[in-house]
C-alpha positions, 0 to 999 in steps of 0.5 A, a space after each residue: 522486528 523493528 518498532 518502526 519510526 516515531 513521528 519525530 523521526 519523519 521528515 518531508 521527502 522520506 521514502 520507502 518502497 516494497 516490490 512484489 510479483 503478482 501471481 495467479 495464487 495472489 489473484 485467486 486468494 484475493 478473490 477468495 478473501 474479498 469475494 470479488 469474483 469478477 471474471 476479469 480477474 479469474 476467467 481467461 476466456 472472458 478476459 480475452 474479450 475485454 479491452 485488456 485482452 487478458 486477465 488482470 489483477 484486482 486494483 485493490 490488490 496492488 493498492 494493498 501493497 501500500 499497507 505493507 509499506 505503511 505498517 512495516 517500513 514507513 512509518 512502520 508498526 503502530 501506524 494507523 491508516 486514516 484515509 487513502 485516495 486512489 487513482 487507477 492509471 493502468 492494469 496489473 497483469 499476472 507476472 508483473 512486479 508492482 513496486 509500492 512507494 510511500 513518500 512523506 509530503 507533510 507533517 502535522 505535529 499537533 496530532 502526530 499525523 503525516 500526509 503521504 504520497 502513495 504510488 504503485 508502479 510497474 516497470 517505473 510506470 504508475 499503475 495507481 497514485 494517491 495520497 494517505 493520511 496516517 497517525 504515527 506514534 510519538 516517541 513518548 507514546 511508544 515509550 509508554 507502550 514499551 513500559 506497559 508491556 513490561 
């Protein structure tokens, strides 16, 4: 597993993405973990009577893919999520592939923080958009962690 990027490795415009096809199991498990059993997500008969005409995934399930990018790719392990804004643009249906993309918008060297654009898209169309603020380990902090682990 990679140690991830240090704050000093980041630059404005840097991006990373992750795609996942949303399955029936994902929706059922997300409902179980969160307790969100809204019939829009779990009951096909109910969902048929809604504006969407079928079951849709929880919006926060798609948003959760952003954390995968932040915690494993950009910036990666050691990243601390500080805030996230979200605007839900469109539903995600079972079987659709959601691609979460993170882009560095601004760097705040005084506190080793980064502002990131966060987008989840299906077939290139945004289903949610937002902005995150994260704390990123500096190279010195990462070296201190390695030494402490030895």
